[in-house]
C-alpha positions as CSV (number, residue, x, y, z in Angstrom):
1,M,-25.2,-2.5,3.6
2,I,-29.0,-1.0,3.5
3,A,-29.3,0.8,0.1
4,A,-32.6,2.2,-1.3
5,G,-31.8,2.9,-5.1
6,P,-29.2,2.7,-7.4
7,S,-28.3,6.5,-6.9
8,S,-28.6,5.6,-3.4
9,P,-25.2,6.4,-0.9
10,T,-24.2,4.1,0.6
11,I,-25.1,3.4,4.3
12,G,-22.5,1.4,6.8
13,V,-23.5,0.0,9.7
14,T,-20.9,-0.8,12.3
15,S,-20.7,-4.0,14.7
16,S,-21.7,-1.3,17.7
17,G,-24.9,-0.9,15.8
18,F,-23.7,3.5,14.7
19,I,-24.1,4.6,11.0
20,T,-21.3,5.5,9.4
21,R,-21.6,8.0,6.0
22,I,-25.0,8.5,5.6
23,Q,-26.3,11.2,3.4
24,H,-30.4,12.4,3.5
25,E,-32.4,14.6,2.2
26,G,-33.7,14.8,6.6
27,I,-34.9,12.5,8.9
28,I,-37.7,13.5,11.2
29,V,-38.0,11.0,14.7
30,C,-41.3,11.5,16.6
31,T,-42.5,9.9,19.8
32,D,-45.0,8.3,20.2
33,N,-48.4,10.9,20.1
34,P,-51.7,9.8,19.1
35,N,-52.8,13.1,18.6
36,F,-51.9,13.6,15.2
37,E,-53.4,17.3,15.4
38,E,-51.1,18.4,17.8
39,L,-48.1,16.4,16.5
40,A,-48.8,18.2,12.9
41,R,-48.6,21.2,14.8
42,K,-45.3,19.8,16.5
43,V,-43.2,19.1,13.0
44,N,-44.2,21.9,11.8
45,A,-43.1,24.4,14.3
46,A,-40.1,22.1,14.0
47,L,-39.2,22.7,10.7
48,E,-40.5,26.5,10.5
49,G,-37.7,28.9,9.2
50,M,-35.8,25.5,8.0
51,D,-34.4,26.5,4.0
52,S,-33.4,22.5,3.9
53,L,-33.7,19.3,5.6
54,R,-30.9,17.9,3.9
55,G,-28.7,16.3,6.3
56,K,-30.1,17.1,8.7
57,L,-31.9,15.4,12.0
58,V,-34.8,16.6,13.5
59,R,-36.2,15.6,16.2
60,V,-40.2,15.8,17.6
61,N,-40.8,15.3,21.4
62,R,-44.5,14.6,22.5
63,G,-43.9,16.2,26.0
64,S,-46.2,16.2,28.8
């Protein structure tokens, strides 16, 4: 079990490695991109128009 603080929700990890019962304020996952300006633009574009990140998983891929 993993918990970040006293009021944090419990995150359970099953024996097969799946995360269960996760409540979060938003997760952004990015592929490695040494060009930080390009990465920042892509993250900004992915988040544009979202009211809230709560409970969402956003993926930002480097591309070619």
